[in-house]
C-alpha positions as CSV (number, residue, x, y, z in Angstrom):
1,X,0.0,0.0,0.0
2,X,3.0,2.4,0.6
3,X,4.3,1.3,-2.8
4,X,0.9,2.2,-4.5
5,X,0.6,5.6,-2.8
6,X,4.2,6.7,-3.7
7,X,3.6,6.7,-7.4
8,X,0.3,8.6,-7.2
9,X,1.9,12.0,-6.1
10,X,4.7,11.7,-8.7
11,X,2.4,11.7,-11.8
12,X,0.4,14.7,-10.6
13,X,3.2,17.4,-10.7
14,X,4.3,16.8,-14.3
15,X,0.9,17.6,-15.9
16,X,0.8,20.9,-13.9
17,X,4.2,21.8,-15.1
18,X,3.3,20.9,-18.7
19,X,0.1,22.9,-18.6
20,X,1.9,26.0,-17.2
21,X,4.6,25.9,-19.9
22,X,2.2,25.2,-22.8
23,X,0.5,28.7,-22.7
24,X,3.8,30.6,-22.7
25,X,4.7,29.8,-26.3
26,X,1.1,30.6,-27.3
27,X,1.3,34.0,-25.6
28,X,4.5,35.0,-27.4
29,X,3.0,35.0,-30.9
30,X,0.0,36.9,-29.6
31,X,2.2,39.7,-28.4
32,X,4.0,39.7,-31.8
33,X,0.7,40.3,-33.6
34,X,-0.3,43.2,-31.4
35,X,2.4,45.7,-32.7
36,X,1.4,45.0,-36.3
37,X,-2.1,46.2,-35.6
38,X,-0.8,49.4,-33.8
39,X,0.7,51.2,-36.9
40,X,-2.5,50.8,-38.9
41,X,-4.5,53.7,-37.2
42,X,-1.5,56.0,-37.3
43,X,-1.6,56.8,-41.0
44,X,-5.3,57.5,-40.7
45,X,-4.9,60.2,-38.0
46,X,-3.2,62.9,-40.0
47,X,-5.5,62.6,-43.1
48,X,-8.5,64.5,-41.7
49,X,-6.4,67.6,-41.1
50,X,-5.1,68.6,-44.5
51,X,-5.3,72.4,-43.8
52,X,-2.7,74.1,-41.7
53,X,-2.7,77.6,-40.4
54,X,-1.7,80.0,-43.1
55,X,1.6,81.7,-42.0
56,X,1.2,85.3,-41.0
57,X,-2.6,85.5,-41.8
58,X,-4.8,86.8,-39.1
59,X,-8.2,88.4,-38.6
60,X,-8.7,91.3,-36.1
61,X,-12.3,91.5,-34.8
62,X,-13.2,94.2,-32.2
63,X,-9.6,94.2,-30.9
64,X,-9.3,90.4,-30.7
65,X,-6.6,88.9,-33.1
66,X,-7.2,85.4,-34.4
67,X,-4.5,83.5,-36.4
68,X,-6.4,82.3,-39.5
69,X,-6.5,79.6,-42.2
70,X,-7.9,80.7,-45.5
71,X,-10.7,79.0,-47.6
72,X,-10.4,80.8,-51.0
73,X,-10.9,78.3,-53.8
74,X,-14.3,76.5,-54.3
75,X,-12.5,73.3,-53.2
76,X,-11.2,74.9,-50.0
77,X,-14.5,76.4,-49.1
78,X,-16.3,73.1,-49.9
79,X,-14.0,71.3,-47.5
80,X,-13.9,74.0,-44.8
81,X,-13.4,72.4,-41.4
82,X,-15.1,69.1,-42.3
83,X,-13.3,66.0,-41.1
84,X,-11.2,67.9,-38.6
85,X,-11.1,66.8,-35.0
86,X,-10.8,70.3,-33.7
87,X,-9.7,73.9,-34.3
88,X,-6.9,75.2,-32.1
89,X,-8.4,77.6,-29.5
90,X,-8.3,81.3,-30.6
91,X,-7.9,80.5,-34.3
92,X,-10.3,80.4,-37.2
93,X,-10.9,79.9,-40.9
94,X,-11.8,82.8,-43.1
95,X,-14.0,82.1,-46.1
96,X,-13.4,84.5,-49.0
97,X,-15.7,84.9,-52.0
98,X,-14.4,86.8,-54.9
99,X,-17.9,88.2,-55.7
100,X,-18.1,89.4,-52.0
101,X,-21.3,87.5,-51.4
102,X,-21.3,84.6,-48.9
103,X,-23.3,81.5,-49.6
104,X,-25.2,79.2,-47.3
105,X,-23.1,77.2,-44.8
106,X,-23.8,73.8,-43.2
107,X,-22.1,71.6,-40.6
108,X,-21.9,68.4,-42.8
109,X,-18.8,66.5,-41.7
110,X,-17.8,69.1,-39.0
111,X,-17.0,67.3,-35.8
112,X,-17.2,70.2,-33.2
113,X,-19.4,73.2,-32.6
114,X,-18.7,76.5,-34.5
115,X,-19.5,80.2,-34.3
116,X,-20.0,81.9,-37.7
117,X,-18.9,85.5,-37.7
118,X,-20.5,87.2,-40.8
119,X,-18.5,90.2,-42.1
120,X,-19.7,92.9,-44.5
121,X,-17.8,94.6,-47.3
122,X,-17.6,97.6,-44.9
123,X,-15.4,95.4,-42.7
124,X,-17.7,95.1,-39.8
125,X,-19.5,92.1,-38.1
126,X,-23.1,92.1,-39.4
127,X,-24.3,88.8,-37.8
128,X,-23.1,86.0,-35.5
129,X,-24.4,82.4,-35.6
130,X,-23.5,81.0,-32.2
131,X,-22.7,77.3,-31.4
132,X,-23.8,75.6,-34.6
133,X,-23.7,72.0,-33.4
134,X,-21.9,69.1,-35.0
135,X,-24.3,66.5,-36.6
136,X,-24.5,62.8,-36.3
137,X,-22.5,61.2,-39.1
138,X,-25.7,59.5,-40.5
139,X,-27.7,62.8,-41.0
140,X,-29.2,62.8,-44.5
141,X,-28.3,66.0,-46.5
142,X,-32.0,66.9,-46.6
143,X,-32.0,67.2,-42.8
144,X,-28.8,69.2,-42.3
145,X,-29.6,72.8,-41.1
146,X,-28.5,75.6,-43.4
147,X,-26.8,78.7,-41.8
148,X,-26.8,82.1,-43.5
149,X,-26.3,85.7,-42.4
150,X,-29.5,87.6,-41.6
151,X,-28.2,90.5,-43.6
152,X,-25.8,90.6,-46.7
153,X,-22.3,89.5,-45.8
154,X,-19.1,89.3,-47.8
155,X,-17.0,87.0,-45.6
156,X,-17.5,84.3,-43.1
157,X,-15.1,83.6,-40.3
158,X,-15.5,80.3,-38.4
159,X,-14.2,79.9,-34.9
160,X,-14.8,77.4,-32.1
161,X,-18.3,77.4,-30.7
162,X,-18.6,79.7,-27.8
163,X,-15.6,81.8,-28.6
164,X,-17.6,84.7,-30.0
165,X,-19.2,85.1,-26.5
166,X,-15.9,84.4,-24.6
167,X,-14.2,87.2,-26.6
168,X,-17.2,89.6,-26.4
169,X,-17.5,89.8,-30.2
170,X,-20.6,91.8,-31.3
171,X,-22.5,93.0,-34.3
172,X,-20.8,96.3,-35.4
173,X,-17.3,95.3,-34.4
174,X,-14.7,96.5,-36.8
175,X,-12.8,93.8,-38.8
176,X,-9.4,93.9,-40.3
177,X,-7.4,91.2,-42.2
178,X,-3.6,90.8,-42.1
179,X,-1.6,88.9,-44.7
180,X,-4.6,88.0,-46.9
181,X,-3.5,88.5,-50.5
182,X,-6.7,88.2,-52.5
183,X,-8.5,90.9,-54.5
184,X,-11.7,90.4,-52.6
185,X,-10.1,90.6,-49.1
186,X,-8.2,93.7,-50.0
187,X,-11.1,95.9,-48.9
188,X,-10.5,94.8,-45.2
189,X,-6.7,94.3,-45.5
190,X,-4.4,96.3,-43.3
191,X,-0.9,96.9,-44.4
192,X,0.6,96.9,-40.9
């Protein structure tokens, strides 16, 4: 009976050791595959932000200076801020129309709220659309709200939602452009 009980404890430890060592080789290939999945999202991150702040371009509204990006061509205006994750605080995008008449704007593809500052050919704020909200990505075009100035406007300057209020921007504020080299914008351009 001593002889029968001695062999029983001996076979039990080897299966435990074998079971513990078996998952280790399996875990190693799993950790090798994880890094291959990591680089895939990285190329996708920079793509939504093709526009970069235009060097030395800024918009002065009521004493507040905003570094600005320009949307001058039909393609740039069509793209606007769509697909971007954010806009750096205190910056904006100036939409310039050669005929000095703004069109309708919408938030299709814009992922964060915006304030629209509508600017006249007399270089003054004529209307402000505050906190235009981002839309769910599945919103049909027919259900996307349209934004326009309540009075004729020649330029649209888009900034982060809430910043018009934060900076105290108001209808009647004087507007000046710096570093904008288009014929249409020349009426509000300042040489200094």
